[in-house]
C-alpha positions as CSV (number, residue, x, y, z in Angstrom):
1,X,-16.8,186.7,58.1
2,X,-20.0,184.9,58.9
3,X,-22.0,186.9,61.4
4,X,-25.4,186.2,63.1
5,X,-27.6,188.8,64.6
6,X,-29.4,187.1,67.5
7,X,-32.7,188.3,69.0
8,X,-35.3,186.7,71.2
9,X,-38.2,187.8,69.0
10,X,-39.0,190.3,66.3
11,X,-41.2,192.7,68.2
12,X,-43.2,195.5,66.6
13,X,-41.3,198.8,66.6
14,X,-37.6,199.3,65.9
15,X,-36.6,195.6,66.1
16,X,-37.0,194.9,62.4
17,X,-34.9,197.9,61.5
18,X,-32.2,197.0,64.0
19,X,-32.0,193.5,62.5
20,X,-32.4,194.1,58.8
21,X,-30.4,197.2,58.2
22,X,-27.2,196.1,60.0
23,X,-27.4,192.7,58.1
24,X,-27.8,194.5,54.8
25,X,-24.9,196.8,55.6
26,X,-22.6,193.9,56.6
27,X,-23.5,192.1,53.4
28,X,-22.7,195.2,51.4
29,X,-19.2,195.0,52.9
30,X,-18.8,191.4,51.8
31,X,-19.7,189.6,54.9
32,X,-22.2,186.8,55.3
33,X,-24.9,187.9,57.7
34,X,-28.3,186.6,58.8
35,X,-30.7,186.7,61.7
36,X,-31.2,184.1,64.4
37,X,-34.6,184.5,66.2
38,X,-35.3,182.4,69.3
39,X,-39.1,182.5,69.1
40,X,-41.4,183.2,66.1
41,X,-44.1,185.2,67.9
42,X,-45.9,186.1,64.7
43,X,-46.7,189.6,66.0
44,X,-44.5,191.4,63.5
45,X,-46.3,189.7,60.6
46,X,-49.3,191.9,61.3
47,X,-47.2,194.8,60.2
48,X,-45.4,193.0,57.4
49,X,-46.1,195.7,54.9
50,X,-44.2,198.2,57.1
51,X,-41.4,195.9,58.2
52,X,-40.8,194.1,54.8
53,X,-38.7,197.2,53.9
54,X,-36.2,196.1,56.5
55,X,-36.6,192.3,56.5
56,X,-37.2,191.5,52.8
57,X,-34.4,189.2,51.5
58,X,-32.9,188.9,55.0
59,X,-32.4,185.3,55.9
60,X,-34.1,184.6,59.3
61,X,-33.7,181.3,61.2
62,X,-36.2,180.7,63.9
63,X,-34.5,178.4,66.5
64,X,-37.6,177.0,68.1
65,X,-39.1,176.3,64.7
66,X,-36.2,173.9,64.1
67,X,-36.4,172.3,67.6
68,X,-38.2,169.0,68.4
69,X,-42.0,169.5,68.7
70,X,-42.0,168.3,72.3
71,X,-39.6,171.1,73.3
72,X,-41.5,173.7,71.4
73,X,-44.6,173.1,73.5
74,X,-42.7,173.6,76.8
75,X,-43.3,177.2,77.6
76,X,-44.9,179.7,79.9
77,X,-44.5,183.4,80.4
78,X,-43.1,184.5,83.8
79,X,-45.8,186.4,85.7
80,X,-45.6,190.2,85.5
81,X,-43.1,190.3,82.6
82,X,-44.1,191.4,79.1
83,X,-41.6,189.2,77.3
84,X,-39.6,186.9,79.6
85,X,-40.6,183.2,79.2
86,X,-39.3,179.7,79.6
87,X,-38.4,179.7,75.9
88,X,-35.6,182.2,76.7
89,X,-34.0,179.9,79.3
90,X,-34.4,176.8,77.2
91,X,-32.7,178.5,74.3
92,X,-29.5,177.7,76.1
93,X,-30.0,174.1,75.0
94,X,-32.0,174.7,71.8
95,X,-29.4,177.0,70.1
96,X,-26.6,174.3,70.2
97,X,-29.1,171.7,68.9
98,X,-29.8,173.8,65.8
99,X,-26.5,175.5,65.1
100,X,-23.4,173.5,64.2
101,X,-19.9,174.0,65.7
102,X,-18.2,177.2,64.3
103,X,-21.1,177.7,61.9
104,X,-20.6,181.4,62.6
105,X,-17.5,183.4,63.3
106,X,-19.4,185.6,65.7
107,X,-22.9,186.0,67.1
108,X,-24.1,189.4,68.1
109,X,-27.0,189.1,70.6
110,X,-29.5,191.9,71.1
111,X,-30.5,192.5,74.7
112,X,-30.2,190.3,77.8
113,X,-32.9,187.7,76.9
114,X,-30.8,186.6,73.9
115,X,-27.8,185.7,76.2
116,X,-29.1,182.3,77.1
117,X,-28.7,181.2,73.5
118,X,-25.5,183.1,73.3
119,X,-24.1,181.2,76.3
120,X,-25.1,177.9,74.8
121,X,-23.4,178.6,71.5
122,X,-20.3,179.7,73.3
123,X,-20.0,176.7,75.5
124,X,-21.2,173.9,73.2
125,X,-20.4,175.2,69.7
126,X,-17.3,177.4,70.3
127,X,-18.9,180.4,68.8
128,X,-18.1,183.7,70.6
129,X,-20.9,186.2,71.2
130,X,-21.0,190.0,71.8
131,X,-24.0,191.5,73.6
132,X,-25.7,194.6,72.4
133,X,-27.6,196.2,75.2
134,X,-29.7,199.4,75.3
135,X,-30.5,199.5,79.0
136,X,-29.5,197.5,82.1
137,X,-32.3,195.3,83.3
138,X,-32.1,197.0,86.7
139,X,-32.7,200.4,85.0
140,X,-35.6,199.1,82.9
141,X,-37.1,197.5,86.0
142,X,-37.3,200.8,87.9
143,X,-38.4,202.7,84.8
144,X,-41.3,200.3,84.0
145,X,-42.2,197.7,86.6
146,X,-42.0,200.1,89.6
147,X,-45.3,201.5,88.2
148,X,-47.1,198.2,88.2
149,X,-48.3,195.8,91.0
150,X,-44.8,194.2,90.9
151,X,-43.5,197.2,92.9
152,X,-44.5,195.3,96.1
153,X,-41.8,192.7,95.4
154,X,-39.4,195.2,93.9
155,X,-36.3,194.2,96.0
156,X,-36.7,190.6,94.9
157,X,-37.1,191.6,91.3
158,X,-34.1,193.9,91.5
159,X,-31.9,191.0,92.6
160,X,-33.2,188.9,89.7
161,X,-32.6,191.8,87.2
162,X,-29.0,192.3,88.5
163,X,-28.3,188.6,88.1
164,X,-29.7,188.7,84.5
165,X,-27.4,191.6,83.7
166,X,-24.4,189.9,85.2
167,X,-25.2,186.5,83.5
168,X,-25.7,188.1,80.1
169,X,-22.8,190.5,80.1
170,X,-20.2,188.2,81.6
171,X,-20.7,185.5,79.0
172,X,-20.0,188.0,76.1
173,X,-16.5,188.8,74.9
174,X,-17.5,192.5,74.9
175,X,-20.5,194.7,75.5
176,X,-21.9,197.0,72.7
177,X,-23.7,200.1,73.9
178,X,-25.4,203.0,72.0
179,X,-23.8,205.8,74.1
180,X,-22.3,206.7,77.4
181,X,-25.6,207.0,79.4
182,X,-25.2,203.6,81.2
183,X,-21.4,203.1,81.0
184,X,-20.9,203.5,84.8
185,X,-23.9,201.1,85.5
186,X,-22.4,198.5,83.2
187,X,-19.0,198.8,84.7
188,X,-20.4,198.1,88.2
189,X,-22.1,195.0,86.9
190,X,-19.2,193.4,85.0
191,X,-15.9,194.8,83.8
192,X,-16.2,193.8,80.1
193,X,-14.8,195.8,77.2
194,X,-17.3,198.5,76.1
195,X,-17.8,199.4,72.4
196,X,-20.1,202.2,71.4
197,X,-22.2,201.6,68.2
198,X,-24.7,204.2,67.2
199,X,-27.8,203.2,65.2
200,X,-28.0,204.4,61.6
201,X,-30.6,206.5,59.8
202,X,-31.9,207.4,56.4
203,X,-31.0,211.0,55.5
204,X,-33.3,213.3,53.6
205,X,-31.5,214.5,50.4
206,X,-32.8,218.0,50.5
207,X,-33.5,220.3,53.4
208,X,-37.1,221.5,53.6
209,X,-37.4,225.1,54.7
210,X,-39.5,225.8,57.8
211,X,-41.7,228.1,55.8
212,X,-43.1,224.9,54.2
213,X,-43.4,223.0,57.4
214,X,-46.3,222.8,59.9
215,X,-46.1,224.4,63.3
216,X,-46.3,221.0,64.8
217,X,-44.7,218.7,67.3
218,X,-44.0,215.1,66.2
219,X,-43.5,212.1,68.5
220,X,-43.4,208.5,67.4
221,X,-42.5,205.5,69.5
222,X,-43.6,202.1,70.8
223,X,-45.9,203.4,73.6
224,X,-46.2,201.1,76.6
225,X,-46.7,201.3,80.4
226,X,-43.3,202.7,80.9
227,X,-43.5,205.1,78.0
228,X,-46.8,206.9,78.0
229,X,-47.3,210.2,76.0
230,X,-49.6,211.8,78.5
231,X,-47.0,214.6,79.2
232,X,-47.8,216.1,75.8
233,X,-51.1,217.3,77.1
234,X,-49.3,219.6,79.6
235,X,-46.9,220.7,76.9
236,X,-49.6,221.5,74.3
237,X,-51.6,223.6,76.8
238,X,-48.6,225.8,77.3
239,X,-48.2,226.5,73.6
240,X,-50.1,228.8,71.2
241,X,-53.3,227.2,69.7
242,X,-51.7,227.3,66.3
243,X,-49.2,224.6,67.4
244,X,-50.5,221.0,66.9
245,X,-49.3,217.6,67.9
246,X,-48.8,214.4,65.8
247,X,-48.5,211.1,67.8
248,X,-47.6,207.9,65.9
249,X,-46.5,204.4,66.7
250,X,-47.5,201.1,68.1
251,X,-49.4,200.9,71.4
252,X,-48.9,198.0,73.8
253,X,-51.4,197.3,75.1
254,X,-53.9,199.0,72.8
255,X,-55.9,200.3,75.8
256,X,-53.1,202.9,76.4
257,X,-54.2,204.6,73.2
258,X,-57.8,204.9,74.5
259,X,-56.5,206.3,77.8
260,X,-54.4,208.9,76.0
261,X,-57.5,209.9,73.9
262,X,-59.4,210.5,77.2
263,X,-56.6,212.6,78.7
264,X,-56.5,214.8,75.6
265,X,-60.3,215.1,75.4
266,X,-60.5,216.1,79.1
267,X,-57.9,218.8,78.5
268,X,-59.9,220.1,75.5
269,X,-57.1,219.4,73.1
270,X,-58.6,216.8,70.8
271,X,-58.7,219.2,67.8
272,X,-55.0,219.9,68.1
273,X,-53.9,216.2,68.2
274,X,-53.6,213.7,65.3
275,X,-53.0,210.1,66.1
276,X,-51.3,207.8,63.6
277,X,-50.4,204.1,63.7
278,X,-47.0,202.5,63.1
279,X,-44.9,204.3,60.5
280,X,-43.0,202.9,57.5
281,X,-39.7,204.6,56.4
282,X,-41.4,206.8,53.8
283,X,-43.9,208.0,56.4
284,X,-41.1,208.8,58.8
285,X,-39.2,210.8,56.1
286,X,-42.4,212.7,55.1
287,X,-43.5,213.5,58.6
288,X,-40.1,214.5,59.9
289,X,-39.7,216.8,56.9
290,X,-43.1,218.3,57.4
291,X,-42.9,219.5,61.0
292,X,-40.7,221.9,62.9
293,X,-40.0,219.9,66.0
294,X,-39.5,216.4,67.1
295,X,-39.9,216.0,70.8
296,X,-39.0,212.8,72.7
297,X,-39.8,213.2,76.4
298,X,-38.1,210.0,77.7
299,X,-34.4,209.5,78.6
300,X,-33.1,206.8,76.2
301,X,-29.9,204.7,75.9
302,X,-29.9,206.2,72.4
303,X,-33.1,207.6,70.9
304,X,-33.3,206.4,67.3
305,X,-36.3,208.6,66.5
306,X,-34.4,211.7,67.4
307,X,-31.6,210.8,65.0
308,X,-34.1,210.1,62.2
309,X,-35.8,213.4,62.8
310,X,-32.5,215.2,62.7
311,X,-31.7,213.5,59.4
312,X,-34.8,215.3,58.0
313,X,-33.8,218.7,59.3
314,X,-36.2,218.6,62.2
315,X,-35.3,220.6,65.4
316,X,-34.9,218.1,68.2
317,X,-35.7,218.0,72.0
318,X,-34.7,215.0,74.2
319,X,-33.5,214.6,77.8
320,X,-29.8,215.3,78.1
321,X,-27.6,212.3,78.7
322,X,-29.5,210.2,76.1
323,X,-27.1,208.5,73.8
324,X,-28.1,210.5,70.7
325,X,-27.0,213.7,72.5
326,X,-23.4,212.5,72.1
327,X,-23.8,213.3,68.4
328,X,-25.3,216.8,68.6
329,X,-24.8,220.0,70.5
330,X,-27.3,221.6,72.9
331,X,-28.5,225.0,71.6
332,X,-26.9,224.3,68.2
333,X,-28.9,221.4,66.9
334,X,-31.8,221.4,69.4
335,X,-32.3,221.4,73.1
336,X,-31.5,218.8,75.7
337,X,-33.3,219.3,79.0
338,X,-32.9,217.8,82.5
339,X,-35.0,214.6,82.8
340,X,-38.4,215.1,84.5
341,X,-38.0,218.9,84.4
342,X,-41.3,219.8,82.8
343,X,-40.8,223.5,83.2
344,X,-37.4,223.4,81.3
345,X,-39.0,221.2,78.6
346,X,-41.9,223.6,78.1
347,X,-39.5,226.6,78.0
348,X,-37.4,225.0,75.2
349,X,-40.6,224.0,73.3
350,X,-41.8,227.6,73.5
351,X,-38.5,228.8,72.2
352,X,-38.8,226.7,69.1
353,X,-42.2,228.2,68.0
354,X,-41.3,231.8,69.2
355,X,-38.1,231.9,67.1
356,X,-38.8,229.8,64.0
357,X,-35.8,231.3,62.2
358,X,-33.6,230.1,65.0
359,X,-35.3,226.7,65.0
360,X,-34.6,226.4,61.3
361,X,-30.9,227.1,61.9
362,X,-30.7,224.4,64.5
363,X,-32.7,221.9,62.3
364,X,-30.3,222.5,59.4
365,X,-27.3,222.0,61.6
366,X,-28.7,218.8,62.9
367,X,-29.4,217.6,59.4
368,X,-25.8,218.1,58.3
369,X,-24.4,216.2,61.3
370,X,-26.9,213.3,61.0
371,X,-25.5,212.6,57.5
372,X,-22.5,211.1,59.1
373,X,-24.6,208.4,60.7
374,X,-26.1,206.4,57.8
375,X,-26.8,202.7,58.0
376,X,-23.7,202.2,55.8
377,X,-21.5,203.9,58.5
378,X,-23.2,201.8,61.2
379,X,-22.3,198.6,59.3
380,X,-18.7,199.7,58.9
381,X,-18.4,200.3,62.6
382,X,-20.1,197.0,63.4
383,X,-17.8,195.1,61.1
384,X,-14.8,196.7,62.9
385,X,-16.1,195.6,66.3
386,X,-16.8,192.1,65.0
387,X,-13.4,191.6,63.5
388,X,-11.8,192.8,66.7
389,X,-13.4,190.2,68.9
390,X,-13.8,187.3,66.4
391,X,-10.1,187.4,65.6
392,X,-10.8,187.2,61.9
393,X,-9.2,189.4,59.3
394,X,-11.3,191.6,56.9
């Protein structure tokens, strides 16, 4: 089969991994796979040393880079949105200009913004597409934009978000999700077939005993307006002074990092907090193998960082219902608390550092289970889904 992974842009964070590793896994199974990117935003190139691990030797075709110059200049970003622009809408016409009829057996679009190009390829080039979605736009809208000035026109934006979900999902032959968190929401939008596909991970070969690990909490993510780490100040204050915190990742905008530093300083916790930038895969393996706890305080459609931490034998805490909790068991591999219940979260965090032997048992159990979710296993499952909807035999 010839498969294209379609994204709107390669944003800093998990995007390079979610593009490069599935493509490599599909290629290892004998398929032809490459990336289609609507816009070359250049931002990921600032972190090329980190992301080359995932994207090196992966063929990437930038659709707008192949479009006529006059069309490339037609763009503006819709006010209030971090990513949505005229380029996304115009990709409905650009993709069929660049891609030939039946050039691919199947296109797998990531997130709703890629659906405009997916629709164009389906209608004008007879190429079916599947849509891989983490969160419904309506869910993201409430989670992020309700905290901005856009809350004053929230009803109007909700209608737009619902139409975007409907448009993107209904054009696809099937919807790929990363867990059961949003199944009911998706069913209410459009009754398309649902296929679960969990991200992969790199598994640490040997389990590192907790006697060799720091009494520390690790959290790494793409921190933004809807995903601030300020809650860690309250958590850290409730723990013994011997427990430290490591925060890593990309900040958007960078001013959020400065705000977090001020919050930690005001709480008198600066000496217990270490701030790092974006992490490459070796840094992730080293950090997750060197601390006792990985804590992710936000409900997620999946939660890749939690799986990666478990693959290094780290005890895990994440809100229950997040997709990754489908793979692990509460109290056996870590703790899953009720979203927004700070008291429950603090209680579980205290348990980890009060009973380190118990935490080690949970970390080792999670490590063993995570071994079943490698990137090779991810590619195999993705190929099964692709064959099912492209009507092409393996």
